[in-house]
VOPAGU-2260 file (C-alpha; in pm, 1 decimal, decimal comma):
REM VOPAGU-2260
SITE   aa  ch    i         X         Y         Z
SITE  MET   A    0    9411,9    4589,4    7561,0
SITE  ALA   A    1    9145,8    4817,1    7402,8
SITE  ARG   A    2    8990,3    4529,1    7227,4
SITE  LYS   A    3    8968,7    4345,0    7557,1
SITE  GLY   A    4    8758,6    4632,6    7694,6
SITE  ALA   A    5    9022,4    4864,3    7849,9
SITE  GLU   A    6    9012,4    5232,3    7777,0
SITE  VAL   A    7    9366,2    5304,9    7656,0
SITE  THR   A    8    9552,5    5637,1    7574,2
SITE  LEU   A    9    9874,3    5559,9    7392,0
SITE  TYR   A   10   10136,3    5840,9    7396,2
SITE  LEU   A   11   10371,0    5829,6    7103,8
SITE  ARG   A   12   10681,3    6033,9    7044,8
SITE  ARG   A   13   10587,6    6113,1    6689,0
SITE  GLY   A   14   10444,4    6394,0    6484,8
SITE  GLU   A   15   10075,0    6391,7    6423,8
SITE  GLY   A   16   10089,0    6297,0    6051,4
SITE  ARG   A   17   10353,4    6020,2    6101,7
SITE  MET   A   18   10167,1    5883,0    6404,8
SITE  ASP   A   19    9845,6    5828,3    6208,5
SITE  GLU   A   20   10036,3    5673,3    5919,9
SITE  TRP   A   21   10225,6    5438,5    6160,3
SITE  ALA   A   22    9903,0    5344,9    6349,0
SITE  ARG   A   23    9725,6    5272,5    6018,5
SITE  SER   A   24    9994,6    5036,0    5900,3
SITE  LEU   A   25    9964,5    4840,5    6228,6
SITE  GLY   A   26    9589,3    4831,2    6211,7
SITE  ILE   A   27    9528,6    5012,9    6531,2
SITE  LEU   A   28    9390,2    5339,1    6394,8
SITE  GLY   A   29    9025,5    5376,7    6488,4
SITE  VAL   A   30    9021,6    5087,3    6741,3
SITE  GLU   A   31    8737,1    5142,0    6979,8
SITE  GLY   A   32    8865,8    5237,5    7319,6
SITE  LEU   A   33    9208,5    5331,0    7195,1
SITE  ARG   A   34    9316,5    5694,0    7181,0
SITE  LEU   A   35    9648,6    5806,0    7023,8
SITE  ALA   A   36    9814,6    6108,1    7156,1
SITE  PRO   A   37   10138,7    6276,8    7039,7
SITE  PHE   A   38   10413,2    6315,8    7294,8
SITE  ARG   A   39   10730,1    6525,5    7279,7
SITE  TRP   A   40   10942,2    6505,2    7589,3
SITE  SER   A   41   11096,5    6817,4    7740,9
SITE  ARG   A   42   11114,1    6985,2    8075,1
SITE  GLU   A   43   10827,0    7206,4    7965,4
SITE  ALA   A   44   10615,5    6903,8    7893,8
SITE  ARG   A   45   10615,6    6792,1    8252,8
SITE  TRP   A   46   10338,4    7029,2    8357,0
SITE  PRO   A   47   10080,2    6923,6    8089,2
SITE  ILE   A   48   10157,3    6552,4    8156,8
SITE  ALA   A   49   10100,2    6611,4    8530,2
SITE  CYS   A   50    9779,7    6795,4    8462,0
SITE  ARG   A   51    9650,2    6511,4    8239,5
SITE  LEU   A   52    9723,9    6244,6    8495,6
SITE  ALA   A   53    9586,4    6450,3    8784,1
SITE  ALA   A   54    9265,8    6526,6    8591,7
SITE  ARG   A   55    9210,3    6159,8    8505,7
SITE  THR   A   56    9277,9    6067,9    8867,1
SITE  LEU   A   57    9030,7    6320,7    9004,1
SITE  VAL   A   58    8755,6    6193,4    8768,9
SITE  ALA   A   59    8825,2    5835,9    8862,4
SITE  ARG   A   60    8826,3    5902,7    9235,1
SITE  ALA   A   61    8503,3    6097,7    9202,3
SITE  SER   A   62    8337,4    5800,0    9029,0
SITE  ARG   A   63    8473,8    5523,6    9258,6
SITE  GLY   A   64    8148,9    5516,9    9457,3
SITE  GLY   A   65    7993,9    5398,7    9139,0
SITE  GLY   A   66    8253,7    5120,6    9089,2
SITE  GLY   A   67    8506,7    5333,3    8897,2
SITE  ARG   A   68    8878,5    5245,6    8912,0
SITE  LEU   A   69    9190,7    5452,8    8920,3
SITE  PRO   A   70    9380,8    5470,6    8595,5
SITE  ALA   A   71    9694,8    5263,7    8569,8
SITE  VAL   A   72   10013,6    5410,5    8422,4
SITE  TYR   A   73   10202,9    5173,2    8189,6
SITE  ILE   A   74   10563,2    5247,0    8084,1
SITE  ARG   A   75   10815,7    5036,8    7892,8
SITE  GLN   A   76   11144,4    5228,1    7875,7
SITE  ILE   A   77   11415,5    5338,1    8112,1
SITE  GLU   A   78   11454,6    5711,9    8020,3
SITE  LEU   A   79   11437,2    6040,0    8201,6
SITE  TYR   A   80   11079,4    6098,0    8098,0
SITE  SER   A   81   10974,9    5755,5    8222,3
SITE  LEU   A   82   11126,0    5827,1    8559,2
SITE  HIS   A   83   10934,3    6151,1    8576,4
SITE  VAL   A   84   10612,0    5972,9    8486,1
SITE  ALA   A   85   10690,6    5709,9    8756,5
SITE  ARG   A   86   10730,2    5987,0    9013,8
SITE  LEU   A   87   10402,6    6146,9    8911,9
SITE  ALA   A   88   10222,7    5814,8    8945,3
SITE  ARG   A   89   10361,4    5765,9    9291,5
SITE  ARG   A   90   10255,7    6118,8    9405,0
SITE  LEU   A   91    9906,5    6062,0    9271,2
SITE  SER   A   92    9887,1    5719,8    9429,9
SITE  LEU   A   93    9827,5    5563,0    9091,0
SITE  PRO   A   94    9914,0    5200,9    9007,0
SITE  LEU   A   95   10234,1    5203,7    8797,7
SITE  ILE   A   96   10313,0    4906,9    8561,8
SITE  TYR   A   97   10659,6    4879,1    8409,0
SITE  GLU   A   98   10718,4    4650,5    8113,5
SITE  ALA   A   99   11085,3    4544,9    8120,5
SITE  HIS   A  100   11239,0    4413,4    7794,6
SITE  ASN   A  101   11592,5    4425,4    7936,1
SITE  LEU   A  102   11808,6    4579,7    8202,8
SITE  LYS   A  103   11942,1    4903,5    8046,3
SITE  SER   A  104   12218,7    4931,9    8308,4
SITE  LEU   A  105   12367,0    4593,9    8194,5
SITE  LEU   A  106   12356,5    4696,4    7829,1
SITE  VAL   A  107   12547,1    5015,3    7912,1
SITE  GLU   A  108   12789,6    4839,4    8134,4
SITE  GLU   A  109   12863,6    4595,4    7853,6
SITE  SER   A  110   12934,5    4878,0    7608,3
SITE  GLU   A  111   13071,3    5163,3    7828,5
SITE  GLY   A  112   13179,6    5015,9    8159,8
SITE  PRO   A  113   13048,3    5011,4    8523,4
SITE  LEU   A  114   13084,5    5383,9    8585,1
SITE  ALA   A  115   12873,1    5474,8    8289,4
SITE  ALA   A  116   12612,3    5216,3    8386,8
SITE  GLU   A  117   12556,6    5331,3    8741,7
SITE  PRO   A  118   12324,2    5622,5    8664,2
SITE  TRP   A  119   12111,0    5391,7    8460,4
SITE  ALA   A  120   12114,6    5136,8    8740,3
SITE  GLU   A  121   12005,1    5406,5    8987,9
SITE  MET   A  122   11715,8    5503,1    8746,7
SITE  GLU   A  123   11613,7    5140,8    8710,7
SITE  ARG   A  124   11609,0    5084,3    9087,6
SITE  ALA   A  125   11387,4    5393,7    9121,8
SITE  ILE   A  126   11144,9    5276,3    8858,5
SITE  PHE   A  127   11130,9    4913,5    8978,8
SITE  GLY   A  128   11095,3    5044,1    9331,0
SITE  SER   A  129   10802,9    5267,8    9227,1
SITE  ALA   A  130   10622,9    5005,2    9027,0
SITE  SER   A  131   10312,6    4841,8    9152,5
SITE  GLY   A  132   10406,6    4547,4    8933,6
SITE  VAL   A  133   10641,5    4454,2    8648,4
SITE  VAL   A  134   10570,3    4281,7    8320,5
SITE  PHE   A  135   10877,3    4096,2    8194,1
SITE  THR   A  136   10900,6    3985,3    7836,4
SITE  HIS   A  137   11164,2    3714,5    7927,4
SITE  PRO   A  138   11221,8    3504,8    8240,1
SITE  LEU   A  139   11596,2    3573,7    8233,1
SITE  THR   A  140   11523,9    3947,8    8252,0
SITE  GLU   A  141   11313,3    3882,0    8564,5
SITE  ARG   A  142   11603,1    3674,7    8714,0
SITE  PHE   A  143   11859,2    3955,7    8649,4
SITE  ALA   A  144   11624,9    4218,3    8793,7
SITE  ARG   A  145   11579,5    4023,7    9117,0
SITE  GLU   A  146   11943,9    3946,1    9150,0
SITE  ARG   A  147   12103,3    4274,4    9036,5
SITE  LEU   A  148   11842,1    4537,0    9140,3
SITE  ALA   A  149   11700,4    4354,0    9441,2
SITE  PHE   A  150   11345,5    4373,3    9290,1
SITE  HIS   A  151   11094,2    4195,9    9510,6
SITE  GLY   A  152   10756,8    4317,8    9384,5
SITE  PRO   A  153   10484,3    4131,1    9196,7
SITE  SER   A  154   10547,8    4037,2    8838,2
SITE  ILE   A  155   10442,7    3820,8    8549,7
SITE  VAL   A  156   10627,9    3699,9    8238,6
SITE  ALA   A  157   10424,2    3794,3    7924,7
SITE  ARG   A  158   10634,6    3708,8    7619,3
SITE  ASN   A  159   10603,9    3879,1    7289,6
SITE  ALA   A  160   10356,2    3740,4    7048,7
SITE  ALA   A  161   10218,0    3744,2    6695,5
SITE  PRO   A  162    9874,6    3750,9    6529,1
SITE  LEU   A  163    9751,6    3417,1    6402,7
SITE  VAL   A  164    9670,4    3552,2    6062,9
SITE  ARG   A  165    9714,8    3336,9    5751,7
SITE  ALA   A  166    9876,8    3518,3    5457,5
SITE  ALA   A  167    9767,3    3419,7    5108,8
SITE  GLY   A  168    9935,7    3096,3    5022,6
SITE  GLY   A  169   10061,7    3035,9    5370,7
SITE  VAL   A  170    9994,3    2738,6    5590,9
SITE  ALA   A  171    9663,8    2721,5    5766,5
SITE  PRO   A  172    9666,9    2591,0    6126,9
SITE  GLY   A  173    9721,7    2218,5    6103,1
SITE  GLY   A  174    9805,7    2244,2    5730,7
SITE  ASP   A  175   10075,7    2052,9    5548,6
SITE  ARG   A  176   10357,7    2271,5    5414,4
SITE  THR   A  177   10517,1    1977,5    5219,9
SITE  ALA   A  178   10194,8    1943,5    5008,2
SITE  ARG   A  179   10193,5    2308,6    4900,9
SITE  PRO   A  180   10508,9    2509,9    4837,7
SITE  PRO   A  181   10539,5    2876,4    4939,1
SITE  ALA   A  182   10310,7    3100,4    4748,3
SITE  PRO   A  183   10459,8    3265,9    4428,6
SITE  GLY   A  184   10491,0    3641,4    4430,9
SITE  PRO   A  185   10714,0    3917,1    4283,4
SITE  GLY   A  186   11048,6    3738,8    4247,8
SITE  GLY   A  187   10904,7    3391,3    4323,7
SITE  PRO   A  188   10967,8    3180,5    4631,1
SITE  ILE   A  189   11231,7    3299,3    4883,3
SITE  ASP   A  190   11491,6    3041,1    4999,0
SITE  ILE   A  191   11593,3    3225,4    5315,9
SITE  LEU   A  192   11419,2    3522,6    5475,5
SITE  TYR   A  193   11547,2    3769,8    5739,9
SITE  VAL   A  194   11316,2    4028,5    5875,8
SITE  GLY   A  195   11428,7    4293,3    6127,9
SITE  GLN   A  196   11678,5    4557,0    6210,4
SITE  LEU   A  197   12036,9    4532,0    6084,8
SITE  TYR   A  198   12212,0    4592,3    6415,4
SITE  ARG   A  199   12522,9    4374,0    6462,3
SITE  TRP   A  200   12373,7    4194,6    6761,2
SITE  LYS   A  201   12073,3    4088,4    6555,3
SITE  GLY   A  202   12310,2    3869,2    6355,0
SITE  ILE   A  203   12290,2    4000,8    6005,5
SITE  ASP   A  204   12669,7    3973,0    5964,2
SITE  LEU   A  205   12656,3    3610,7    6081,8
SITE  LEU   A  206   12375,5    3535,1    5831,8
SITE  LEU   A  207   12560,0    3684,7    5536,5
SITE  ALA   A  208   12872,3    3486,4    5626,6
SITE  SER   A  209   12650,2    3171,9    5642,9
SITE  LEU   A  210   12537,7    3235,4    5287,4
SITE  SER   A  211   12897,2    3181,0    5171,8
SITE  HIS   A  212   12839,0    2809,5    5271,0
SITE  LEU   A  213   12505,6    2778,7    5091,9
SITE  ALA   A  214   12595,8    2768,2    4723,6
SITE  GLY   A  215   12318,8    2879,8    4493,0
SITE  ARG   A  216   12072,9    2977,1    4768,9
SITE  ARG   A  217   11920,5    3323,6    4778,1
SITE  LEU   A  218   11856,7    3549,3    5079,5
SITE  VAL   A  219   11595,0    3823,6    5112,4
SITE  VAL   A  220   11657,1    4087,1    5386,6
SITE  ALA   A  221   11368,3    4305,1    5490,6
SITE  GLY   A  222   11456,1    4574,7    5740,4
SITE  GLY   A  223   11710,2    4838,2    5828,0
SITE  ALA   A  224   11566,0    5168,9    5941,1
SITE  ALA   A  225   11906,8    5335,4    5957,4
SITE  ALA   A  226   12071,1    5401,9    5616,3
SITE  SER   A  227   12422,8    5341,9    5774,4
SITE  ASP   A  228   12321,7    4986,2    5878,2
SITE  LEU   A  229   12182,3    4905,9    5537,9
SITE  ASP   A  230   12493,2    5047,0    5355,0
SITE  ARG   A  231   12724,0    4857,0    5597,9
SITE  SER   A  232   12537,4    4526,7    5532,4
SITE  ARG   A  233   12544,3    4574,9    5159,4
SITE  GLN   A  234   12917,2    4638,6    5172,5
SITE  LEU   A  235   12972,8    4323,9    5379,2
SITE  ALA   A  236   12771,7    4119,3    5124,6
SITE  ARG   A  237   13006,4    4249,5    4854,3
SITE  ASP   A  238   13313,0    4179,2    5055,1
SITE  LEU   A  239   13189,1    3819,0    5114,5
SITE  GLY   A  240   13113,8    3765,3    4751,0
SITE  VAL   A  241   12744,2    3694,0    4808,9
SITE  ALA   A  242   12590,9    4025,2    4695,8
SITE  ASP   A  243   12443,1    3870,9    4380,3
SITE  ARG   A  244   12250,2    3626,3    4598,3
SITE  VAL   A  245   12109,6    3888,1    4849,7
SITE  GLU   A  246   11818,3    4111,1    4794,5
SITE  PHE   A  247   11803,4    4406,4    5043,8
SITE  LEU   A  248   11451,6    4543,3    5059,2
SITE  GLY   A  249   11522,4    4804,6    5322,5
SITE  GLN   A  250   11247,6    4894,6    5568,3
SITE  VAL   A  251   10913,9    4762,9    5453,2
SITE  PRO   A  252   10558,2    4838,0    5579,5
SITE  PRO   A  253   10458,8    4603,0    5859,6
SITE  ASP   A  254   10148,7    4495,8    5666,8
SITE  SER   A  255   10363,2    4368,4    5374,5
SITE  VAL   A  256   10556,7    4126,3    5602,3
SITE  PRO   A  257   10297,7    3842,6    5593,3
SITE  ASP   A  258   10324,1    3827,8    5212,0
SITE  LEU   A  259   10699,1    3789,0    5233,6
SITE  MET   A  260   10666,4    3517,3    5496,1
SITE  ALA   A  261   10416,6    3334,2    5274,5
SITE  ARG   A  262   10691,8    3300,3    5009,8
SITE  ALA   A  263   10965,0    3198,9    5253,7
SITE  ARG   A  264   11101,4    2845,5    5270,7
SITE  VAL   A  265   11317,9    2914,5    5580,5
SITE  GLY   A  266   11307,3    3202,0    5828,2
SITE  VAL   A  267   11622,6    3276,1    6027,5
SITE  VAL   A  268   11678,5    3437,3    6369,1
SITE  PRO   A  269   12060,4    3456,2    6368,0
SITE  LEU   A  270   12138,3    3640,0    6693,6
SITE  THR   A  271   12499,1    3685,9    6764,3
SITE  GLY   A  272   12665,0    3491,9    7045,4
SITE  GLU   A  273   12935,1    3740,2    7126,9
SITE  GLY   A  274   12933,1    4075,7    7302,0
SITE  SER   A  275   12559,1    4122,3    7339,3
SITE  ILE   A  276   12375,9    4030,6    7654,6
SITE  GLU   A  277   12065,0    4169,4    7477,7
SITE  ALA   A  278   12094,0    3887,6    7225,6
SITE  SER   A  279   12211,3    3613,9    7460,8
SITE  HIS   A  280   11974,7    3667,0    7754,3
SITE  PHE   A  281   11711,2    3935,0    7710,5
SITE  THR   A  282   11551,0    3926,1    7367,4
SITE  ALA   A  283   11232,4    3745,6    7279,3
SITE  PRO   A  284   11228,3    3812,2    6899,5
SITE  LEU   A  285   10896,8    3913,0    6750,2
SITE  LYS   A  286   11004,8    3760,2    6426,8
SITE  LEU   A  287   11029,3    3416,1    6580,1
SITE  PHE   A  288   10669,4    3429,3    6680,0
SITE  GLU   A  289   10568,0    3577,7    6339,9
SITE  PHE   A  290   10755,1    3302,6    6147,4
SITE  TRP   A  291   10586,8    3044,5    6364,9
SITE  ALA   A  292   10239,9    3195,2    6302,6
SITE  ALA   A  293   10301,7    3212,4    5928,8
SITE  GLY   A  294   10402,7    2844,5    5920,1
SITE  VAL   A  295   10757,8    2920,5    5819,8
SITE  PRO   A  296   11025,0    2670,5    5948,9
SITE  VAL   A  297   11289,7    2849,5    6157,0
SITE  VAL   A  298   11652,7    2826,6    6224,4
SITE  ALA   A  299   11766,3    3020,0    6534,2
SITE  SER   A  300   12089,8    3066,2    6719,7
SITE  ASP   A  301   12147,8    2836,7    7020,4
SITE  LEU   A  302   12161,5    3095,4    7297,3
SITE  PRO   A  303   11999,6    3104,0    7647,8
SITE  SER   A  304   11744,9    3367,6    7530,2
SITE  LEU   A  305   11610,3    3132,4    7259,7
SITE  ARG   A  306   11645,6    2797,7    7445,9
SITE  CYS   A  307   11366,3    2923,0    7668,6
SITE  LEU   A  308   11138,4    2931,2    7362,5
SITE  VAL   A  309   11277,1    2677,0    7114,1
SITE  ARG   A  310   11270,0    2297,7    7137,8
SITE  ASP   A  311   11548,0    2200,3    6899,8
SITE  GLY   A  312   11430,9    1974,5    6620,1
SITE  GLN   A  313   11075,0    2016,1    6716,0
SITE  ASN   A  314   10946,7    2376,4    6671,0
SITE  ALA   A  315   11265,2    2504,4    6518,1
SITE  LEU   A  316   11632,0    2410,3    6459,6
SITE  LEU   A  317   11886,9    2559,5    6693,8
SITE  ALA   A  318   12243,1    2597,8    6572,5
SITE  PRO   A  319   12554,8    2746,5    6737,1
SITE  PRO   A  320   12592,5    3113,2    6619,0
SITE  ARG   A  321   12875,2    3038,6    6371,8
SITE  PRO   A  322   12844,5    3066,4    5994,9
SITE  ARG   A  323   12905,1    2697,2    5906,3
SITE  GLU   A  324   12665,6    2572,0    6177,4
SITE  ILE   A  325   12385,1    2818,8    6084,6
SITE  ALA   A  326   12434,0    2733,3    5718,4
SITE  GLY   A  327   12409,2    2357,2    5799,4
SITE  ALA   A  328   12084,5    2396,4    5976,5
SITE  ILE   A  329   11940,2    2612,6    5688,8
SITE  ALA   A  330   12046,1    2345,8    5441,3
SITE  ARG   A  331   11875,6    2065,9    5641,3
SITE  LEU   A  332   11541,6    2249,6    5613,9
SITE  LEU   A  333   11582,8    2337,7    5252,3
SITE  ASP   A  334   11680,0    1984,5    5151,7
SITE  ASP   A  335   11450,6    1786,2    5374,3
SITE  ALA   A  336   11079,0    1850,0    5294,9
SITE  ASP   A  337   10953,4    1620,8    5568,9
SITE  LEU   A  338   11160,6    1781,5    5839,0
SITE  SER   A  339   11069,3    2130,3    5716,9
SITE  GLY   A  340   10699,6    2042,7    5713,6
SITE  ARG   A  341   10707,3    1892,6    6067,2
SITE  ILE   A  342   10886,9    2195,4    6207,1
SITE  ALA   A  343   10654,6    2437,9    6029,4
SITE  ARG   A  344   10341,7    2267,1    6168,7
SITE  ALA   A  345   10487,4    2247,4    6519,7
SITE  GLY   A  346   10586,2    2616,1    6505,1
SITE  GLN   A  347   10239,4    2719,3    6396,6
SITE  GLU   A  348   10090,3    2517,1    6676,8
SITE  GLU   A  349   10338,0    2682,9    6920,0
SITE  ALA   A  350   10220,0    3027,5    6800,5
SITE  ARG   A  351    9872,7    2957,9    6938,5
SITE  SER   A  352   10023,5    3000,4    7285,0
SITE  TYR   A  353   10170,9    3340,9    7194,7
SITE  THR   A  354    9883,6    3565,2    7066,2
SITE  TRP   A  355    9852,1    3935,5    7132,2
SITE  GLU   A  356    9500,0    3877,9    7253,8
SITE  ASP   A  357    9608,9    3626,9    7524,4
SITE  ARG   A  358    9902,9    3849,9    7620,8
SITE  ALA   A  359    9667,8    4152,8    7662,8
SITE  SER   A  360    9433,0    3941,3    7876,1
SITE  ALA   A  361    9710,1    3819,1    8101,9
SITE  ILE   A  362    9848,0    4179,9    8156,4
SITE  LEU   A  363    9499,2    4316,8    8228,4
SITE  ASP   A  364    9431,3    4041,5    8473,1
SITE  PHE   A  365    9760,0    4108,7    8643,7
SITE  ILE   A  366    9683,6    4488,8    8664,8
SITE  GLY   A  367    9341,5    4399,7    8805,7
SITE  ARG   A  368    9504,5    4192,0    9079,9
SITE  ILE   A  369    9755,6    4448,5    9198,3
SITE  ALA   A  370    9577,0    4777,4    9129,5
SITE  PRO   A  371    9373,7    4936,0    9411,4
């Protein structure tokens, strides 16, 4: 958004040192028009937040005669602090934009039951009701919001995205993956690559079980911020007898992921099909777009959330979220260079429709239409 000309202040719940390190790894440190500010939520923090919003509002209103605009408040989580910020925006008559990645109340209902979910549903109704507009990352999330929360306000669907950056040895737009194998690197080419968190709903258990049906193939797993998730996944690999064919890298810096993808023959998005509405209906996985942009052919679970994005056999292979079926789809791509090449090229062409720059432009245009 800053690169598109907006003045942006990004509040991060991180310490000053970690915040700069994190921003530098993502390439957003020092971006013109983007200010990073630390944020620690507490009751005592309400007053300084209110003062900052009020001061910005007064300045904007004083300059409106010269064409100035009111600042818009943009939030993307259902938490107590976001409800407080939403109320502040309403009292100051500021446009409030909420980015909805899921319905928190449905996630809580699934895991803890309807009674536990009701306070979250009440908070969601308050935020959706206060919002000048809502940005949904998935059309199914929008449908649930309108059906379950009676949301009737303006909205757009702005899916997640990826930068169209070619890693060394990757596939340039329109390039032929069959003519040039993945780039060598430490450890050589990667048969199967998984990048992401190791939560159960992300499907790491399913992928490890699939490896049991892929004799001789090796898997590299990059991710796992929580030590407990990493330890659990390593133990499962040992229990399944595939530990000697799995390399767990742990959490890696974001700027090292393109090099991993440049070495990958197949990327996998193995979302689980059981017990997770987040996986089945809400998620629009960043790694799908990143695999596409890097020219990596993808195998993904055949779920409603992914059917909205994937055309089976064209820009990826869809497979039922079961070990044998996921393994079979991976084997097809590993064994059929022509199919792998076609899907890699189609995926990279698809990625052109999902760039961060286009997403930012669409959201800023939306804000411009609904903000006073």
